[in-house]
C-alpha positions, -999 to +999 in steps of 0.1 A: +249+111-472+214+100-481+189+129-485+158+127-463+128+117-484+093+131-479+070+106-462+045+110-489+070+100-515+082+068-498+076+040-523+078+003-519+071-021-548+062+007-570+035+021-548+035+049-522+033+033-488+005+056-474-017+048-504-012+011-500-021+013-463-053+033-472-063+009-500-057-023-479-071-008-446-100-033-441-077-063-446-050-047-424-074-041-395-086-077-397-050-089-396-042-067-366-072-079-346-065-115-354-029-112-344-037-093-312-061-121-302-036-148-310-006-131-292-021-111-263-041-133-240-059-105-222-077-096-255-092-131-257-112-123-226-130-093-242-165-097-255-167-102-293-188-070-297-160-050-280-134-064-303-155-057-333-165-023-321-142-003-298-110-022-304-115-023-342-123+015-341-091+022-322-071+001-346-086+020-376-077+053-360-041+042-355-037+030-391-052+061-405-031+084-383+001+067-394-009+069-431-017+106-427+016+112-409+034+096-439+014+115-465+018+148-447+054+141-437+049+148-400+046+133-366+012+126-350-006+158-342-023+168-309-057+156-320-045+122-330-026+118-297-057+128-278-076+100-295-049+075-285-049+088-249-087+087-247-087+050-257-061+043-230-083+060-204-112+037-213-089+007-209-078+020-174-115+025-164-121-011-173-091-023-153-075-037-185-038-043-181-015-015-194+011-040-207-016-057-228-025-024-244+011-015-252+017-050-266-013-046-289+000-013-303+034-031-311+015-059-328-004-034-349+028-015-358+044-048-370+014-055-392+015-020-406+051-025-416+044-059-430+015-047-452+034-015-463+065-034-473+049-065-487+060-058-524+093-042-517+124-053-536+161-048-536+157-014-552+136-002-523+162-007-495+166+031-487+128+037-486+123+004-466+147+016-440+130+050-439+096+034-434+110+012-407+123+043-389+089+060-393+071+029-378+095+029-348+090+066-342+052+060-345+054+033-319+074+054-295+050+083-298+019+061-293+035+043-264+040+076-246+004+088-253-010+055-241+010+054-209+002+090-201-035+086-206-037+053-187-016+064-157-034+098-154-068+079-152-053+054-128-040+081-106-074+098-106-091+065-099-067+056-071-070+091-056-108+089-056-108+054-040-082+065-014-103+096-006-135+074-003-118+049+020-103+076+042-137+092+045-153+059+054-126+052+080-131+086+095-169+081+097-164+046+112-140+059+139-155+093+146-192+084+142-216+094+114-238+081+086-217+050+078-241+034+053-246+067+034-208+072+030-203+036+020-231+038-007-218+070-021-183+055-024-196+023-039-181+003-010-199-028+005-195-029+042-186-063+058-208-076+086-179-072+110-143-059+111-113-070+130-102-037+146-064-036+152-045-009+171-008-015+162+026-004+172+054-011+148+090-014+159+117+005+139+131-010+108+169-013+107+171+010+076+156+039+097+189+043+116+213+033+088+238+059+078+231+074+044+195+061+042+166+086+041+147+077+073+114+090+060+116+068+029+125+038+051+094+045+072+071+048+042+085+016+028+079-002+061+043+010+062+036+002+026+049-034+030+030-038+062-003-027+047+002-046+015+005-079+035-030-072+050-044-064+015-030-096+001-046-116+028-079-098+032-086-081-002-091-044-010-116-038+018-088-030+043-090+004+059-060+019+076-046+050+092-009+045+098+021+067+106+057+058+116+050+042+150+017+025+140-020+033+140-053+017+133-062-010+108-097-024+100-098-058+084-130-071+069-139-103+087-144-132+063-134-167+055-101-153+041-093-140+076-093-171+097-062-165+119-055-129+130-022-140+145-010-155+112-019-124+092-002-101+117+029-122+118+030-121+079+026-084+079+054-079+104+077-101+084+069-083+052+077-050+068+108-064+086+096-052+120+082-064+153+045-056+159+026-051+191-012-052+185-045-051+203-075-066+185-113-070+188-141-076+163-168-051+157-198-044+135-195-012+115-216+007+140-194-005+169-160+004+154-158+038+171-162+023+206-140-008+199-112+013+182-110+034+214-108+003+235-081-014+214-061+018+216-064+017+254-054-020+255-024-012+233-013+014+259-016-012+286+005-037+266+032-010+263+030+000+300+035-036+311+062-043+286+044-071+268+063-090+241+054-083+204+023-102+193-015-100+190-035-095+222-071-091+232-087-074+262-092-109+278-054-113+278-049-082+300-081-078+320-064-073+354-038-049+340-065-030+320-087-026+351-058-014+372-051+014+348-086+028+344-090+064+356-104+069+391-094+074+427-078+040+431-055+045+401-045+080+414-037+066+448-017+038+434+003+062+411+009+085+440+025+057+460+056+061+437+057+099+439+087+097+463+108+082+435+104+112+411+135+129+426+155+097+420+154+088+383+180+060+387+155+043+411+126+046+386+149+032+358+159+003+380+124-005+391+110-004+355+138-027+342+133-051+372+096-055+365+100-057+327+126-085+331+103-106+353+121-096+386+154-111+375+180-091+393+210-104+373+194-096+340+184-062+354+220-055+364+232-066+329+208-043+311+217-013+333+254-022+332+257-022+370+266-048+397+237-070+410+244-056+445+237-021+431+203-034+419+196-048+454+206-015+470+183+005+447+154-017+452+158-014+490+158+023+485+125+020+466+111+001+497+124+027+521+109+056+501+075+041+492+068+015+519+064-012+492+090-039+490+096-050+454+119-078+467+092-094+488+064-116+472+037-097+492+049-063+478+054-073+442+017-072+431+013-037+447+045-023+431+035-037+397+000-021+400+015+012+412+040+012+383+012+006+358-010+033+374+019+058+372+024+051+335-013+054+328-016+086+348+015+101+333+020+087+298+055+091+283+058+108+249 
């Protein structure tokens, strides 16, 4: 069994490795920087002064830390790892890719080994293997420190941006000093937003045996929102839960077709989407968001198919469901049906299926004659005949008014 050799005694080509690295440090750093530029494309985008300054300084720290760890026969200490982590934080602040940083450290480690082993011969095999092992251990330790520092900064940055956007959305929806909040968060407000109130259908995974429904819902929402961000950029603001919520899209040349963007988001999430939309200046978002929420309610009450709608698409239905004496009187017309849930169920299905009696019977799993009987009972109890053309508009209006006056959970 080969006895472990002290790092300070590791010798290749007749010279201790840590001494060689120290003596040839300037040339080694130049070689590392040149190779990083040649092999890691992202570093070619950096200004020359940053490469000659910050990046060269980080490289020098890494080379010296490895040489010290050999001389003192130890792993990197806490202070050395803090230096590595601090440099990773700076790269994260700049938005520099983590994979490029990690690749650069691997390039540097290969150059350290190449310089340290340049004069090795056949008699140095044992020490050469030991040096290689030390280099690999060094890379592993540095990779962990870089990743931790980078991701901690990224989490902090993402958390701050998320908080800022949530604050901005709250101010837009609830009212307040929008411009002040936007400036403090470093966010440039668009001239106008597309305000979307959305209802998402369930994803198949939510009801699949053995699948965590909460995870399925979060995945659905993440994919839905990611599609908007891909189409509209990072100015998207959203407040979403399982069934849906509110989305604000910055109106720009990138958002030319709201229908197409909504369809893409629905496909990405794997669900159907029912949405009400209007445009609004930032100062108008509060009022418009309330209105699109009301329009979405109307779309649900009238059983509209999934898709994107505006107020103009449901003007009559919207007006019928506005609070007031007329709506209350219309809703009251169906009060006699409250004691007969089978009649309410049949009437709702009949209206939702475009007054098709056979489809209504199929959905309810009853005979068409049963549907006719129940609809005649609705006529007898309310005085409105859903089977007669003259009674149909009134029964539709009464049904919508009832749903508006008594929303279902």
